[in-house]
N, C-alpha and C positions, 0 to 999 in steps of 0.2 A: 493670707498674710504669712503663712508658713513658707510658701514658695518665694515670697519677697524676702523673708529673712534668710532663706537658704540661697538666695541669688540665683534661683533657677527659673524665675519668671522671664518670659521673653520681653525684650525692651518695648516692642510695639504694643504689647498688651498693657504694660505699665503706663506707657505714655498715653494710650487711649483712655485709660481709667482716670489719669490725672487731668486730661483735657475735659472729660465729661464732668468730673467733680468740680473743676474750676468754674464751670458755668453756674454753679449754685453757691460757690463760696463767697461769703461776705466777711470782712474783718469786723473788729469790735465797733467801728464807727458806721458800719453798714455799707462800706464801699466794696465794689467788686474789683479788688486790686489785681488779682491774677488776670482778669479780663482786660482791665485798663492798661496793664503793662504789656499786653500782647502775648503773654506766656501761654494762655489758653489755646489760641489759634496755632501758635508755634508748635505746641505739643501735638495737637491734632494732625497737623501737616506732617510732622516728623513720624508719627505713628503710621500714617498712610504711606509715607515713603518706604518705611521698613517692611510693612506687611506686603506691599506690592513687589518688593524685592524677593519675598519668599512665596510669591503667588503660585509658582509651579511646584512648590513642595507639597501642596495640598494637605497641609497640617490642619487638624481640628482646632489648634490654637488660633489659627487665622480667623475662625468663625467669631471668636470673642472680640477681636479687634474690629472686624468688619461690622459687627452689630453695634459695638460701642460708638464707632465713628458714624454709622448711619444715624444713630440717635443724636449724637453731638451736632452734626451738620444740619439735621432737621430742626434742632432747637435754635440754630443760628439762621434759619431761613434759607439755607442752601439746599432746596428741595431735590434738585437733580443730582448733586453730589451724594446726598443721602441715599437716593434711590440706587445710585451706582454701587455704593458699599453694600446695601441690602441685597442687591442682585448678585453680587459676588458671593455673599454668604449663602444665598439660595443655590447658586451653581455649585458651590463646594459641597453642599449637602447632597446634591444630585450625584456627585462623583463619589463621595465617601460613604453615603448612606447613614443609617441610624444605628448600625450595629445589631447584635442579636435582639430580636423582638422582645423576648421575655428575659433578657439577661438580668441577673440579680446583683451583679457587682456594682460598686460605686462608679467605676468607669463607664459601665453601661448606662447607669442613671444620668451621669453627666452628659453623655452623648445625646440621650433622649431630651434632656433639659435644653440643650443647645438647639435641638430641632424644634422643640415647642416654642422657644423664644422667637426663632425666625418665623414660625407659623403665626404667632400672635401679631408680629409686625404686619403681616398681610391681612389678618382679621381687622386690625385697627384701621388700616388704610383702605379698606373696602376693595381690595384687589382680588381677582379670581384666584381660586385655590387649587387649580388643576395641577400646578407645579408640585405641590406637596402630595397630592394623591398619587403622583408618579413615583414619589420617594417611599412612601409608606401608607399603609391603610390607616387613615386618620382615626376612624371610629374604633379600631381595636388596638391601637398602639397604647401601651401602658402610660398612664398619667404620672406626673411627678409624685415621689413619695411625700409623706407628711414631713413637716419641718423637724419633728422630733427624730424620725428615722434618718433623715438626711444628716442631722447633726452628729449622729453616732456612726454614720457611714454604712449602714446596712438596714434592710427591711425584711420583716417576716410577715408583713400584713398581706391581705389579699390584693390581687392586682386590680386596679381600678382603670377603666377606660371611659371614653365618652359614651359608648354605647351601653355598657353593662350597669351603669348607675351606682356602682359600689362607691361608698363614701369613706375616704381615708382621713377626713378632717384636715385636708391639705388645701390651703387657701389658693395655691397656685393651680391645683387641679380644678377647683371651682372657677377660677378665672378662665382657664382654657375652655371649660364647658360653656361658660357664659359668653365668651367672645366667639366661640364657634357658632352659637345661636345668633350673636350679633351679625355675623357674616350672612346668615340666612335672612335676617331682617333687611339688610342692605340689598340683597337680591330681590326681595319683594318690593321694596320702595322704589327700586330702579326699573321695575318691569313696566311695560307699556301696554299690557294686554287689556282685555275687556274687564270692566269693573267687577262683574260677577265672579270671574276667576280670581281677581285680586283679593276680593273680600274673603273668598274661601281660603286663599293662601294666608291671609292675615290671621284668620281664626285658627288655622292649622299651626302656624308658627307660634301664635300666642299660647296655644295649648302646650307646645313643647317648652316654651319659656316658663310657664306656670309649673309644669312637672319638674323642671330642673330646680326652680326656686323652692318648691315644697320640700325637696330633698337636701337643700343646703343646710348645714348645721346652724342651729339657732345662734351659736356664738359668732357667726359671720354675718348675721342680719342686724341692721342698725335701725333704731328709732331715734329721732332727733334728741329727745331728752337724755338719752344714755350715751351720746357721743363722747361726752367729757370723761366717761369711765374707761374708755379704750386707751391703751398706751400709745404714745407717739410713735413707737416703732411699728405697731400693727395697724394704726389708723389708715395710712395711705392705701394699703392693700385691701383692707376691709371696705373702705369707702368706695374704692374703685369697683369692687364686686357688686355693691349695692347700686351704684350709679349705672353700671352696665344693665342691671335688671330694669331699673326705672326708665332709662333712656331707650332701651330696646322696645318697650311697650309704647313709650312716648312717640318715637319715630314711626313705629309700625302703624299706629292709629292716626297719627297726624298726616300720613301720606295720602289719605283720601279726604282730608278736610282742607279745601282751598284756602281758607283764611289762615290756617296754621302753616301750611307748606308752600304757600305762594304759587299755587298752580291756578290754571284757568277755572273760572266758575263753572260748576256742573251741578245740576239739581237732581240727577238720577240717584236712586238709592238713598233718598234723604234720611230715612230712619237709621240706616246703617251708619251714615256719615255723622249723624247727631250722637249716636251711641259712641262711636269712635272718638268724637270730639271730647266727650266727657271723660273717657278713659285717658286720653292724652293729657287733658287738663289736670286730672288728679295726679298723674305721675309727674307732670311738670312742677306742680306745687310741692310734691314730695321731694323732688330734687332740690328745690329752693330751701325747704326746711332743713335738709341735711347740710346744705352749704352754709346756711345761717348758723347752724350748730357748730360747724367746723370753725367758723370765724370767731366764735366765743372761746375756743380752746387756745392753748399756747403753741399748738403745732405750727411750725413754720410753713408758709405757703410754698416754699421752695421744694418741699417734700411731696407736694401734690402731683399726681400724674396729670398729664395734659388733657386726658379725657375728661377730667373734672371741669376744666374751662369750657370744653366743647359742650358738655351736658348743661352747664350754666347758660351758655349762649342759646342752645336749643330751647331751654326752659323759658328764657326771655322772649324768644320768638313767639311762643304760644301765649304768654301772659301779657305781652305789650298791648294787644287790642283791648284788654280788660281795664286799661288805664282810663278808658272813656266809658266804662260801665256806669249805668244810672244807679245801681245799688252801691251804696257807700262802702259797706263791709267788703264786698268783692273788689272794689276799686282800691281800697286802702291795702288789702292783702296783696294785690298784684303789685302795687307800688313798693311795698316793703320787700317782697320777694325779688323784684327786679333790682332794687338797690343792693341786696345781698349778692345776687348773681354778678352784677357789674363789679362790685367790690372784689369778688373772687377773681374775675377775669383780669381786672386791673392789677391786682397783686401778682398774678402769675405771669403777666406780660414782661416782667423783669427777667424772666428765665426762658420764656418761650415766645418766639415770634408769632406762632400761630395764635396765641392769646392776644397779641397786639392787633392782629387782623380781626379777630372776633370782637375785640373792643370797638373797632371802627364800624364793623357791620351792625352791631346793636343799634348804633345811632342811625344808620341808614334805614333800618327797619322802622325805627321810631318815627323818622321824618315822614315816611310815606303814609303811615297811619295818621299822623298828625294833620297832613294835608287833607285827607279824606277820612275823618274819624268814623269808625264803625258804630252802628247802633246796637248796643248790647245792654240787656236788662238784667243779667244775672249769669250764673254758671251755664255752660253749654246745654245742660238738660232742660233749662228753663227758657232758653233763647228761642227767638223766631229763627227757623232753619235758614231763612234767606241771608241772615248775617254771616252764616258759616259758609255758604256755598256761592253767594253772589259776589265773588271777589273778582275784580276786573284787571288784576295784574298777573301776568304769567311770566315769572322771572326764574328761569331754570337754574341760574347760579345761586340765587337765594335759596331755592329749594334744595339743591345739593348741599349747601352749607348747613342747612337745618337738619336734614335727614341723614347725612353721611359725615362721618368724622373726616375732616380735612378734604371734603369733597370739592371745595372751591380751589384746591391746588392743582386740579387737573386742567390742563390747558385746552383751548379750542382744538388743538391738533392731536388730542388724545394722549398727550404726554404730560409731563409735569411743567408747571410754569417756571420761567426763569426767576432767579432771585431778583426781587425788585420789580417784577412785571406782574405782580398779583393785582387783581382788579380792585379798584378803590370803592366800587359800589356794586354790590350783588343784586340790587333791586332794579337795574335797568331791564326794561321789558317792552313788550308790544301791547298796546291797548287799542282795541277796535281797528287793528291793522296798521296803526301808526306807531312809529318808533318814539319811545320816550327818551329824551336826552338824559345824560348822566345827572343824577340827583346832586344838588349842592352838598359838599362835604363839610362837616363841622371841624373846627380846629381841635385836634387831639394832641395832648402832650403827655409824654411818659414821665412821671415823677419817680424819683428814687424811693422805692418802698423800703423803709428801714426795718428789715425783718431780722430780729435777733436770732442767733443760733445758726447752725449750718444745716445743709440739706440732710435731713434724717432719712435713713433707710434707702439710700440711693446706691446704685451699683458700685460707685467708686469707693465706698467704705467697706466693701466685701472682699473676701479672698479671691484673687484672680481666677482660681480654679472653679469658683461658682459664680463668677461675674455674670455669666450669661444665663445662669440657672433659672432665675425667675423674676427677680426684682427688675431686671432689665426690661421685661415686658411691661412694667408699669410706667416707665418713663418714656412715653412714646411721642412722636413727631411734634415739631414746631420751630420756631422763630430765630431771626438773626439780626445783627446790626448791618444795615445797608447804607449806601451814600445818602446824606441828608438832602432833602428836596423841599422846596416850598412852592406851592401853586396857588395863586389867588384867582378865584373865579368870580366875576361880577357881571351879572346879566350876560351879554354876548361878548364881552371882552375877556380874553385870556392872556394873562401875562405870565410867562414862565421864566424862572431863573434857577439855574442849577448851582448848588454850593459845591465847593471843592470836595472831591472824594478823599476819604481817608481810609486807612487800614481798618478792617472790621472792628478791631479791638479799640480803636481810637475814637469811634463815633460816639458822641454823647447826646443826650436828649436835647431837644430844641429848647431854647430859652426865651422864646417870644412871650410877650405878656399874655395873661389869661384872657380868654374871650369874655366879652361882656355878658352879664346875666340878662336873661330875658326880662324886659320891663313889664311884660304882661303877667297877670296873676290868674290866668285861666287854669281850669282843671283839665288834665292832671298837671301837677307840678313837674318841673323838669327833673330828669334823672341826674343824679350827682355821681361823678367819678372822683372819689376822694377829694371832696370840697371843690371840684371843678364842675361848673354847670355846663351841661352839654346842649342846652337849648340856646338859641340865638337867632337874630334877625336873618331871614333867608336871603336878603338882598346882598349882604356883605359878609360872606363866610370865607374863611381861608382853610386850606389844608396845609398843615405843616407836618412834614414827615418826621415821625418818631421813628426810628428807622423802619417805616412800614410802607411808605408810598414812593419808592424809587421807581421811576417810570422808564420803560424802554423807549427812548425818544423816537426812533424812526416810525414805529408802529403807532405810538401815541399821537405824534404830530399828524400822521396820515389820517387817523380817525378824527382828530379835531377839524381838519380841513373838510372831511366828508360831512361832519355834523353841522357845519355852517355853510354847506352847499357851495363850496368854492373848488377851484381846480385842484386836483390831487397832486399836481407837480409842485414841489416845494420851492420857495424862493431862496435866494442865496443865503439869507440870514439863517433860515431853518437848516439848510444844508451844513452851514458852519457849526451849528449846535450838534448835529448828528455826527459830524466828523470829530468834533472835540470829544464827544462822549465815547466814540469808538476808540479814539486814541487813549483816553483815560482808562476805559474798561479793559483794554487789552495790554496794558503795561504790566509786564511780568518781570520785575527786577529780580535777578538771581541773588541769592544769599552767597556769602563767602564759601560755605561748604558746597553749595550747589555748583558754584563756578569752578571750584577745585575739582569736583567730581567730573564735571563736563570737560574740563581741560585735559584731564588724564585720559578720558575716552577719545577726545579729538587727537591727542598725540599718538594714539595707537592705530589710527586710520591706516589702511594699506596704501602703498604707492599709487600714484595716479594711473599707471597702466593696469594694475590689478583692479582698481576701482572701475575703470572703463570696461574692462573685460567682464567683470561680474554684472555690471549694469546691462551690458549687451546680452549676456547669457540669460539674465532674468527676464528681459523683455522678449527675447526670442523663444524661450521655452517655458517660462514661469507665469506669464500673463494669462495664457490659456483663454478661457471664456469670460474673464473678469476685467474690471477696470480698477487698477490700483492707484494710478496717478496719471497726470498729464506727462506723457513720456518726454516730450520736447522740453517741458519745464524742468523736470527732474534732471535731465542731462545738462541743461544750462546751469542749474544750481550746483550740480556736482563740479562742473568746470569752474564756476565762480568760487566754490569752496577751496579748490586747490590752487587757483591762480591769485587769489586775493587774501592776504593774511588778515586784513581788516574787515573782511566780509561779515555782516551781521549773522549770517548762517552759522558761523563758528560758535556763536553764543546762543543758538536756538536749539534747546533740547529736543523739540519735536522733529526738526529736520535731521539732527544727528541720529536720533533713534530710528527715523524712517530710513535714512541711508544705510544704517547697520542692518536693519531688517531686509532691505533690498539686497545687500551683499550676502547675507546669510541665505536668503532664498535662492539667489543666483548660484551660490556654491553648491547647492543640492543638485543643480542641473549641469554642472561642469562635465560629468562623465559623458554627456551627449556631445560635447565639443572636443573630446580627447582625440588627438590625431592617432593614426594607426600605430606609429612607432613610439608613442609616448607611454611611459610607465604609469601605473596607477599611483595616486598619492601615497606616501609612506604613512604608517601608523593606522589607527582605526578609521576606516572610511565610511562608517555607518552614519556619521553626522559631520559632514564637511563644513557646515556653517557655524559650528559651535563657537569658534573663536570670535565671531561677530555677535552671536546671541549673548555670550557672556557679558560683552560690553553693553549691548542694548538693554539688557535686564537691569543694569545699574541705573539707567535713566528713566525707567518706567515710573518711579515715584514722582519725578519732575514732570513727566508727560501727562500723567493721568489727570491732573487738575487743570491742564491747559485746554482752552476751548478754541481750537483751530483745526483745520482740516488735516494738517500733517500729523497731529496727535492721534486722530482717528485712523489715518492711514498706517501709522506706525504699529498700532495695536493689531490692525487687520493683517498686515504683512507678517508680524510675528506669530499670529495665530495660524496662518497658512504654513509658515515655516515649521511649526511644531506638529502639524498634523501627522507626518510619518512617524514621529517619535511618540506621541501620546495624544491621539485625536480626542479621546474621551476624557482626558484630564487637562493638562496644561493648555493644549490648543483650544479646548472648549472654554476655558477661563478667559484666554486672551480674545477669542472670537466674541464672547459675551461682552467683554469690556468695549470692544470696537462697536458692537451693536448699541449698547447703552449710551456710549458717547455720541454716536450718530443720532440717537433719539434726543439726547440732551441738546445737541447742536441743531435740532430740527431739520436734519437732512431729509426726513420723510415728508416734509411739507414744502410747498412753494414759498420761497422767501419773499417777504414784503419789504425787505430792506432795499431802499432805492440806490444804495451805494454798491450793490452787488451787480456786476455786469452779466451779460447773457452767457459768456464763456464760463464764468465761475458757477453760474446757476446750473449749466449743463454738467459741469464736473461734479458738483454736489449730487445731482440726480443720478449720474452713472455710478458714483461711489456708493450711494445708498442702495441701489438695486443689486450691486455686486455683494455688499455685506449682507443684505437681507437674504438674497438667493442662496449664497453659500451657507449661511447660518441655518437657514430653513432646511436645506438639503442634508446638512450634517446632522441636525437634530433628528431628522427622519431616519437616517441611516443608523444612528445610535439609539433609536427608539426612545428619544427624549421628547418631552412636550415642547411645543414651539414657544419662543420667547415673546413674539409680538404677532397679533392677528393682522391679516392683510387689510382689513377694513379701516385701519387707522392711517394707511398710506394716502397722502393727499397730492402726490406728484405723479405725472404720467411716466410711462416707460421712456428710456433714453431715446433721443431722436437725432437724426443726422445734423451735424454742424460742420460744414466744409472747412471753415477756418480752424477748427479744432482737429478734425479727423485727418487732414492732410499733414499735420505735424506729428502724428503718431507713427513711430517706426514700425510697430505691429498694430495695424488698424483692425479691430475686431468688433466693431459696433453691432453688426447684425448677429454675431454670436452672443453678445451680452443680452440683446433683446430676446433672442430665442430662448436662452437659458432662464431669464426672468419669467417669461411667459409660461415655461414648463413648470417652474416652481409655484406659480400662482395656481396652476391646475391642480398640482398635488396639494397645495394648501387648502384649496376648496374641498378636495377629497377628505382631508383630515377633519374638516368641519362636519362631515356626514358620517364619520365612523370613528370609533375610539381605538387608539393604539393599544389600549390596555384590555381590550376584549377580543374575543375570537369569533365574532359573528361570521357566518359562512359567506355572506355577501354584504357589501356596503350599500348604503342608501343609493338608489338609482344608479346601478353599475353601468347601464347603457350610456348614461350621460357622460361619465368620466371616460369611458372607452371612446365615445364619439369625439370628445374634446382632445384626447391624445392623438387620435388619427388625424383630426383636423389640424392639430399643431404640426404633425409631421408633413402633411401635404403642403403646408404653408412655407416650408423651408425653401430657401433659394436653391437653384440648380447647382450652384457652386459648392453646396454643402455635401456633395456626393464624395464619399471617402475614396472610392475607386479612382476618381479623376483628380484627386488632390495629390500634389507633389509631396512625397514622403519627407523631403528635406525642408518643406515649408513649415513655418511656425503654426500654420493653421491646421496641420495634420492632427496633432494630439488634441487640439482644441475641438475640432469636429468630432474626433473619436470620443471625447468626454461628453459631448452633447448627446450623441447616440447612446453612450453608456447609461447616462441618466434617464434617457427615454425608455430604454428596455428595463432599467431598474424600476421605473414607475409601474410598468406592467406587472413586474414581479410583486411589488408592494400591494397592488389592488387584487392580485389573484392568489397570494400565498396562503391566506386562510382557507380559501376554497380548495386549494390543492391538498393541504394537510387534512382537511375534513374528508375529502374524497378518498385519500389513502387510508385513513383510519376507518372509514365506513366499510371499505372493501375488506380490510383485515378483520374487522369485527364480524362481518357477515360470513366470511369463508373459514375463519379459525374458530367460530362458534363461541366467542367470549362474550358473555352477557346477553342481554336481550337483543333481538335483531333490530338494527338501526333502520331509520326511514331512508328511502332512496334519495340520492343526491338530486336536487332539482336542476333543470336545464341551465339556469343562470349560473349556478355554481360550477357546473360542468364546463361551461364556456369560459368562465374566469380561470378555472384550473388549467384548461388547455392553453389559454393565452399566456399564463404564467410559465408553463413549460416551454412553449415556443420562444418566449422572451429570453429564457435562460440559454436556449440553443443559439439564438442570435447573438447573445452577449459573448459566448465562447468563440463564435465566428469572428466577432469584432477583435478579440484578443489575438486570434490567429493572424489577422491582417496587421495588427500592431507589431507582432513579433517579426513577421515577414518583412515589414517596412524598415526595421531597424530602429523603431521609435520606442522600444521597451526601455523604460527608465529604471533607476534604482528603486528601492522600496517606496511605494506611494500608497497612502491610505486609500485613495479613491480607486486606484487600479486593483490593489490587493482585495479590497472588500467587494468590488464588482466581480472579479474573477471568482472569489470565494462563494458569493451568494449564487452565482450561476452554476457553479459545481454542486453546491448543496441542493439546489432545486432539482438539478439533474439526478442526483442520488435519490432524493425523495420520490420523484416521479418514476424512477427506475424500479421502485418496489413493485409497481403495477405493470410497467411496460418497458421493455428493453429491446430496441431495434438493433440493426447491425452496426450502427455507429455509437452505441451507448458506451462501450468500453473505451473507444477512441476518445470520445468527448471527456469522459471522467479522467482518463490518464493525462490528457492534454491539460485539463484544468488543474490537476494536482501538480503536474510538472511546472506549469506557469507559476503557481503559488510558491513552490520550492525555490524557483529561480528568483522570485521577487523578494524573498526573505532578506537577502543581503546583510546577514549578521544581526538583524533586528530580533531580539529574544522573544518579544511578545508575538511577532509574526511567526517565529519558528514554532511556538506552542500552538498558534492559530492553525497552522498546517496540520498539526497533530490532531486538533479538534476535528477538522474536516476528514482526516483519515479514519478517525474513530467513527464518525458518522457513516463512512463508506462501509465499515464492517457491520454496523447496525442495519444499513440498507440491504446488504447482501444476505444477512441472516433473516430479515423479514421477508425478502423476496423468496428465499429458499423455503421457508415454512409455508408461505402462501402457495407455492407451486406444489408442495407436498400434500396439500390439503385434498387434492383430487377434485375440487369443485371450481377451481379458478382456471381461466383461460386467458393467455396474454392478449392484450389489445394493442392496436397500433394507431397512431395519429395520422389522419390524412397530412527659401530665403538666402540671404547672404550669410555665409559661414564665417566664423572667426578664424583668425590665423593661428597656425600651430604654435608660433612663438608666444602669442598672448596666453594660451593655455599653459605653456611651460613656465612662463613668468609667474603666473598665479600659483602653479604647483610648487615651485621653488619657494615662493614667499610663504605659502601655507605651511610647508615643512619647517621653515625657520621659526614661524610663530609657534608651532606645536612643540618644537624642541625647547623654545624659551619657556613655554608654559609648563612643560613637563620636566623641567630640570630636576635632576635627582631621582627621576623615575625611569625604570627600564621598560621600554615598549618594544616587543618583538616586531620585526619588520615582516610584512606578509610577503608571500611569494609574488614576484613580479610577473605580470602577464601582459601580453601584447594585445593590441586592439585587433578587431576584425571588421571587415566591411560587408554588411549584409546588402540586401537588395537596394535599400534606399541610399546607400553610400555613407551612412552614419554608423559609428561604432555601436554595437549591440552589447548588452550585458549577458546574453545567453545565446546558445547556438540557434540559428534560424531553422534547424531541422525539426524543432518542435512545431508540429503543425496538425491541424485537423483534417486538412485535405478536402475542405468543402468550400465552395465559392461563397462569398458573403453577399447577401442581398439586403437592402435596407428595409423591405416591407415585413409586416408581421401578420400575414394572412396565409392560411394553409394553401389556398389556391395558387399563390404565386411563389410558394416555397421552392427553393432550388433543391434538386435531387442531391442526395449525399452519397459519397463513396468512402469506403473505409480505408484508412491508412494504417500502416503498422504503428503500434504504440512504441514509445521510447522507453527502454528499460532504465530503471533508476540506478543512480550510482550506489555503490556499496554503502550500506548504512544510512541511506537517505530517507528511509521510511521506517515505520514502526516505532516502538518505544525508544529506539536508539537515537532518535533525532536530538533529544536533549536528555540530560541526566534526570533521574526521578526526583532528586532533591530540588533541582532547579525548577522542574515542572511544578512541583508542589508549591514552592515559594511564589512563582509567577502567577499561578492560578489564584492563590489567595490574595495577592497584592493587586493584580490587574485584571480581575475577573470581568469587570464591566467593560474594560477596553477590549479584552479578547472576544467577548460576546458581540460587541459592536464591530470589531475588526473583521470577524469572519462572516457577519451577517446573521448569525444565529439569533441575535437580539431582535432583529426585525421580524423574524418568524415567530417570536414570542411563544416558545414551546411550553412555558410555565403553565399556561391555561389548559393544557391538554393532558395533564396527569390523570390517570384513571383511578 
């Protein structure tokens, strides 16, 4: 609140807090006025727009907004947008880190709390936690201070971690420990191993949960009779901690009881299953007791964390079968407990869409049991075991909804379901090999729950500086307003009608009459949802969408046709429905501010000749081994944009942003088109595309929420453009956005939309593989964990399509396929070894080596770099293909090489105990790594000689750097006659690539420092007296087009920099190397060794030493950059420097002695 009063809070933080708070606000009459007036959604969208404008600033403040928006959109049912914001928060943590591990300042505590909040998001949503293990050691990172210490801004208490068990009486600390255990529970319940192993894991995790709970302060433990004594401020946090404990044991033990978890009947280990059934039943009833107690308090349900609704639902799933128990007391208790659970879910559905879904699912579970009532005579410990294990329904979605928080939100394609595409019945299953059709749904209506008071203890009431600190973790995922829909299902007749879609804030609950009460008086009595009876005649039941059941029509209609055994080809009426929905769903009307912003950007577009030149340059030099867009289509659209003032492209933010990204990327490659007699551009030429990126950045907020291919392509191009500037920061963020938007758009799956033609399907396929492959390669090179596993990909590799291929100005399909195949091989390798460990050999190294050799042998003959025209667009593309191939050999052998060098140093210098000999497998991998580095440097020699050496490129710089570093490390043990030549060539290449990039300048200094370390180690080794050296067996653009672009760029820069004095650089003339294309450095830099494509010693070409090039005065040593600048850069961009040079891939951190 202080920062708000001082007006120092960032607008996007404030707006995200307001939007999040508006979700819970009700006026004195109980109406959600801020939601109904559309302000809530407007604030959230504006916050997203502002934070995406600041995305590349990498500020920790952005974490707060990303997390708030992730929660907000989850509450509204926009699962994929929520995941996008959460992913951005996670990526930002990867970049910025957590700060000093044991820092005691308030700022250090705030940074850790932000980290823990993001960590808890992943614990809640049952996602893999490897991302966070790459950021920090979860077990030893300090937990949040107690609230008393945090209030005063300092702490002198002992440091508490997950591992050490120290208790600080911090409710947030206990929540973290509890949810860390919850993630272990989810791992166990999702496992498909043999039952014996699973039972052992269940008891191991149960022991850990019990140990944690025994150490939780008694003031945090609740018994139902004492709930009313807890203050409203503390109750939500304390109840969450208690429900995490009960639900963990409930889910853990239910996972092996078919009746409770809806899995296939299994009679093995009957005694263990019966014991687990009783434990699960006891904790399910404990959950109901606490919920009943909460309902008797005045605490508003708006303050309850969504996990409460999930625990209530899971408790219902376990107790519903006991509604048919022959023992009256058990049956009545189950009825009372379920009533309380349902009332809680119903009340929370006003704030969370996930609660609306759970409300629907309770009825589905009830219906199935009602049709086949279980024979139960008492609590599980008194039951006949057959009732627990002879369950004939195997419903995987019901199982995930019961055992995993928000488990039903994962789609069949391993992503998140689209808003409105959530399943309406989790109980659909297979029985005796036959498919059970969808269960009839009951009419469910959401009534306004008139809850007095506002949302207590929610994030929006807190100081923005602590917004993410802890309470944010309590308000986790769920629900939204979606288009209203009514579906009547009667026997075999399905009549569908779609209501008009409205803005999310305008959607109101359905007003159809209540369903008729069941005329039967059988036991058990129907479950009541706030005076609404959920039981009804099975023959005539309707589903009326409370904004819960919005159906994705193409998929739904297709499934309906299959269900009734008719042709899958839709009739004209169905196609009309699909088209209508598509038109409605994709209507993105611009607001006045958005239109004004877009118009100003459009007005700044370059003249047509400049645009055509940059498009041509981008396609010729920038496309490389990727697929960015349909080249013919983008050129046609550019032409349409310039020739038609009424073109709809002029009001399409996605297209405008894509075009600007294309212009920016093309600008980076203009030096390769510079005629011999043309001067270099005036001003700073380290970022030639910045004039376009500045404009594109303004549109990112508008693009990020759009679900079309161009929006994905725009993020992808901007990520590639930023790689030379900051691969580990801004580029990583934009690349991550492109990947998550591609996942949200289901590019990784074969589309079942009948309106998508074959050409668009192939474009989607190629775009996905390019995004996936480059993102995977980049995370590998930056030593970052992968974002998506390959096993979720459901589409084949790109395939030839003549009608598409012949329209491409630079057709590179085979290069795309080869690159994707190479990345899949490396992705498989990452499955078998950890990037965070330093094992000397990966699992089955022979397999990965065989796959790499097989990949190389499969390349077409025309991929021979020696026979490729240096003036062709294919030259650099083929060069990069081989660069990544040799890089792969370095990755799989780097740990073995370092281990071999250290082992020899330890043996001959007599430091410590004598090490074990290096095994033959590690020796082989080490040798392969060294040979790959040698081949890589030879590749760069060919690049220089051909005149294709470009300005600073992250891929080129890092490839050359890692090859030089490997040569230096291997040179500690062996230095042949070409060693000095290779090292000098590598360093000279790096110096020439710098091109004014400050981080790259310091990167060169890093490598030079490693050279001195290598020389010193080699000298000491040879002075030991016991060591002996060993030895290893296209159409060019016109000069006028370039000059037109250069003049226009200079004018734009003068306009932007008005009032600033920018010294003009010395003008240099171009030169013509072997390939006839201007080079950025002299072609005399050479290794003097012929390049050969193979990586086997028996076919290695003989080497001949060439004189090394002397360095320019002042080009080496500490004089490269000033000490002050070096210090600043090192601290600010340390991660980037480590990734840029390749030192991060070598992971030296694990080798400190």
